[in-house]
C-alpha positions in Angstrom: 0.0 0.0 0.2 2.9 2.4 1.0 4.7 1.5 -2.2 1.6 2.4 -4.2 1.1 5.7 -2.7 4.7 6.8 -3.1 4.4 5.5 -6.7 1.2 8.0 -7.1 2.7 10.7 -5.3 6.0 10.6 -7.4 3.6 10.5 -10.9 1.3 13.5 -9.9 4.8 15.6 -8.8 6.1 14.6 -12.7 3.0 15.4 -14.1 3.2 19.2 -12.3 6.8 19.9 -13.5 5.6 19.0 -16.8 2.7 21.4 -16.9 4.9 24.0 -15.3 7.7 23.8 -17.7 7.7 27.0 -20.0 6.8 26.6 -23.5 9.4 26.1 -26.2 10.2 29.3 -27.9 8.3 30.4 -31.0 7.9 33.0 -33.5 5.2 35.5 -32.3 4.4 36.1 -36.2 1.8 34.2 -37.8 2.9 30.9 -39.3 4.3 31.4 -42.4 3.5 28.7 -45.1 5.9 25.9 -45.4 8.7 26.7 -48.1 8.8 24.2 -50.8 10.1 20.8 -49.5 10.1 21.5 -45.9 8.5 19.4 -44.0 5.0 20.2 -42.4 6.1 20.1 -38.7 9.0 22.7 -39.4 6.2 25.4 -39.5 6.6 27.5 -36.2 3.5 27.3 -33.7 2.2 30.7 -32.1 2.5 30.7 -28.0 -1.3 30.4 -27.8 -1.0 26.8 -30.2 1.8 25.5 -28.2 -0.3 26.1 -24.8 -3.1 24.3 -26.2 -0.9 21.7 -27.2 1.2 21.3 -23.7 -2.3 21.3 -21.8 -3.6 18.4 -23.8 -0.4 16.6 -23.6 -0.5 16.9 -19.8 -4.2 15.5 -19.7 -3.0 12.2 -22.1 0.2 11.5 -19.9 -2.2 11.3 -16.7 -4.5 9.1 -19.0 -1.7 6.9 -19.5 -2.0 5.4 -15.9 -5.7 5.0 -15.9 -7.3 1.6 -15.0 -9.2 1.6 -18.0 -7.2 -0.1 -20.8 -9.1 1.6 -23.3 -8.6 4.6 -21.9 -4.5 3.9 -22.0 -4.8 3.2 -25.6 -6.8 6.0 -26.7 -4.1 8.7 -24.6 -1.3 6.5 -26.3 -2.6 6.5 -30.0 -3.6 10.6 -29.4 -0.1 11.5 -28.1 1.6 9.5 -31.5 -0.7 12.1 -33.5 0.4 14.9 -31.8 3.9 14.2 -32.9 7.0 16.2 -32.1 5.3 18.9 -30.1 4.5 16.2 -27.2 8.2 14.8 -27.1 9.5 17.0 -24.4 7.1 15.7 -21.9 7.0 12.4 -23.3 10.3 12.1 -22.2 10.1 12.8 -18.9 7.1 10.7 -18.8 9.2 7.9 -20.0 11.1 8.2 -16.9 7.9 7.8 -14.5 8.2 5.3 -11.6 4.7 4.1 -12.7 5.5 1.4 -15.3 2.4 1.6 -17.3 3.1 5.5 -18.1 6.6 4.9 -18.5 6.5 2.0 -20.9 3.8 3.7 -23.2 5.6 6.9 -23.2 8.5 5.1 -24.2 6.3 3.4 -26.8 5.1 7.1 -28.0 8.5 8.3 -28.5 9.7 5.3 -30.6 6.9 5.8 -33.0 7.1 9.7 -33.1 10.8 9.7 -34.0 10.9 6.5 -36.3 7.9 8.0 -38.3 8.2 9.4 -41.9 7.9 12.9 -42.3 5.4 13.9 -44.7 6.6 16.7 -47.1 4.2 19.4 -48.2 4.8 21.2 -51.3 4.2 24.6 -53.1 1.6 24.6 -56.1 2.0 26.6 -59.1 -1.2 29.2 -59.3 -1.0 28.8 -62.9 -1.1 25.1 -63.0 -3.9 23.2 -64.7 -3.5 20.4 -62.8 -5.0 21.4 -59.3 -7.7 19.8 -57.8 -10.4 19.8 -54.9 -11.2 16.9 -53.2 -15.0 15.7 -53.0 -16.1 13.1 -50.8 -18.8 12.5 -48.1 -19.7 15.2 -45.9 -17.7 17.7 -48.5 -20.0 20.0 -50.9 -18.1 22.0 -53.5 -19.7 24.7 -55.3 -18.8 26.7 -58.4 -21.1 29.8 -59.4 -21.5 31.0 -62.9 -23.8 33.9 -64.7 -25.9 32.2 -67.2 -25.2 33.3 -70.6 -28.2 31.2 -72.2 -31.7 30.7 -71.0 -31.5 27.0 -71.0 -28.9 24.3 -71.1 -28.0 20.9 -72.2 -25.1 20.0 -71.2 -22.1 19.7 -68.8 -18.4 19.1 -69.1 -16.1 18.8 -65.9 -12.2 17.4 -65.6 -11.9 14.7 -63.0 -9.4 12.2 -61.7 -8.8 9.7 -58.9 -5.9 8.8 -56.6 -4.7 5.2 -56.5 -7.8 4.3 -54.6 -11.2 3.9 -56.9 -14.0 6.2 -55.4 -16.8 3.8 -54.3 -19.7 6.4 -54.9 -20.5 8.5 -58.2 -19.9 12.2 -58.4 -23.2 14.4 -58.4 -23.5 17.9 -59.7 -26.5 19.8 -58.9 -27.8 22.9 -60.8 -29.3 25.2 -58.2 -30.1 28.9 -58.1 -27.4 30.9 -56.2 -27.9 32.8 -52.8 -31.1 30.7 -52.1 -30.7 28.5 -48.9 -31.9 24.8 -49.1 -32.6 25.5 -52.9 -34.0 22.3 -54.9 -32.0 21.3 -57.6 -32.7 22.3 -61.1 -31.3 19.7 -62.9 -28.6 17.1 -61.8 -25.7 15.3 -63.8 -23.8 12.2 -62.5 -20.5 10.8 -63.2 -19.7 7.0 -62.4 -17.1 5.8 -60.3 -16.5 3.2 -62.9 -15.2 5.6 -65.6 -13.0 8.0 -63.3 -9.0 7.3 -64.3 -5.8 8.7 -62.3 -5.1 11.1 -65.2 -7.6 13.8 -65.7 -10.3 13.1 -68.2 -13.2 15.1 -69.5 -16.8 14.2 -68.5 -19.4 15.4 -70.7 -23.2 14.7 -68.8 -26.6 15.6 -69.6 -27.6 18.3 -67.7 -31.0 19.8 -68.8 -32.6 23.0 -67.8 -35.1 25.7 -69.3 -36.2 28.8 -68.4 -33.0 30.3 -66.8 -32.5 33.9 -66.8 -29.7 35.6 -68.8 -27.4 37.3 -66.4 -28.5 35.8 -63.3 -26.0 33.7 -61.0 -26.1 29.9 -60.4 -24.3 27.5 -59.0 -23.0 24.0 -59.8 -22.8 21.9 -56.5 -20.4 19.1 -56.3 -21.0 16.0 -54.0 -20.1 12.3 -53.6 -20.6 9.3 -51.0 -17.1 8.3 -51.6 -14.7 7.9 -48.5 -12.4 10.6 -47.8 -9.3 8.2 -48.5 -10.6 7.6 -52.0 -12.1 11.0 -53.2 -12.9 12.4 -56.4 -10.6 15.0 -57.6 -12.3 17.6 -59.4 -9.8 19.9 -61.7 -9.7 23.5 -60.3 -7.5 26.6 -61.1 -5.5 27.8 -58.0 -6.7 31.4 -59.0 -9.4 33.6 -59.6 -9.5 32.3 -63.2 -13.2 33.1 -63.8 -14.5 36.6 -63.1 -17.9 35.6 -63.7 -18.5 33.2 -60.8 -16.8 32.0 -57.3 -15.6 28.8 -55.7 -16.4 27.7 -52.1 -16.5 24.7 -49.8 -18.6 23.4 -47.1 -18.1 20.9 -44.4 -21.0 19.0 -42.9 -23.0 22.0 -44.1 -20.7 24.7 -42.7 -18.4 27.2 -44.7 -14.9 26.6 -44.7 -12.8 29.6 -44.3 -10.4 30.3 -46.9 -8.6 33.5 -48.0 -7.1 31.9 -51.2 -9.3 32.2 -54.3 -9.9 29.5 -56.4 -12.5 28.1 -59.7 -13.3 24.8 -60.2 -12.9 23.8 -64.3 -16.2 23.1 -66.2 -18.1 23.9 -69.6 -21.6 24.3 -70.2 -24.4 25.3 -72.4 -26.8 24.6 -75.1 -25.9 24.1 -78.7 -23.0 26.5 -79.5 -23.8 28.7 -76.5 -21.1 27.6 -74.2 -19.9 29.1 -71.0 -16.9 28.1 -69.3 -14.1 28.7 -66.4 -11.4 28.1 -68.6 -9.4 31.2 -69.6 -8.9 32.2 -73.1 -5.9 30.7 -74.4 -5.8 28.0 -72.0 -6.2 24.6 -74.1 -7.1 21.8 -71.5 -9.3 19.8 -74.5 -6.7 17.4 -75.7 -4.3 17.7 -72.6 -3.6 14.6 -70.9 -2.4 15.2 -67.5 -1.9 13.7 -64.2 -3.3 15.5 -61.1 -1.1 17.5 -59.4 -0.2 19.0 -55.6 -3.4 19.5 -53.7 -4.5 23.1 -52.3 -3.0 22.2 -49.1 0.3 21.0 -50.5 -0.4 17.7 -50.2 1.1 14.9 -52.8 -1.4 12.1 -53.1 0.6 10.7 -56.1 3.6 10.2 -53.9 1.9 9.3 -50.7 -1.5 8.0 -51.3 -4.0 6.8 -48.4 -3.6 3.3 -47.8 -6.9 1.5 -48.2 -8.2 -2.0 -48.2 -8.9 -3.4 -51.7 -12.8 -4.1 -50.9 -13.1 -0.4 -49.9 -11.6 1.1 -53.4 -8.1 0.4 -52.4 -5.7 -0.3 -55.2 -4.2 -3.7 -55.8 
């Protein structure tokens, strides 16, 4: 009994020391985007971010000594996910007289230090191989100004990662600015036809009695998993002056200071509206998808997905 009491007091003392440790020095300025070829983890954290992480780490290290095995597993996984910011506290915890805390802290340290670093890359704002990933829970909306009173067709450029989307891509035409507006027309791209290289999908999208000059929107959705999304071709700049792009996560707007435009063509007969700038010919271009808007290279580092869930053989 005395041994357990001493061990518990020692662990509490250790955690108190960790919590009182000053946060690692950081630049007070807003973190800059990671330069080309630099690791995402090289970006400096603000003092506020460090404080939140340190507080979370202290709580998780306490949880390593929980009587509940599931809680201990949960804490170990969370500490590994936090990564390098958790290392100083984990090094202290690995010296804990509590065997469970010390063992799990050492395990987390080993996995953090041995994990391969993911690299972020810069994208070229003038590239033609950009994309927005469409998967369950995410809506991508592109507005456009109608130049004709009806529509017959829609063309978009899409690709996929090494993993196959297990659901089709749906594009709905709606009036812009109306909350919960009903779709005026809908088009579908089949998941069995998408490839790792961009290709044009031409689909029927019939709508009549549109108002010329009025703003409408194309809403891209899919039930595909996040690990095997549709990649809808996107310009990483304001390429289309008569419309704008926005993204929603679970129905809530995703804030972004950057401007994008999805690649599309639509119209009726010879009348056509497109987001593709004049002088940019994508009609015959056979290219692989490029670096994502957040710098992720899904070609070099695709998510691992079981074959039965669309993963590559």
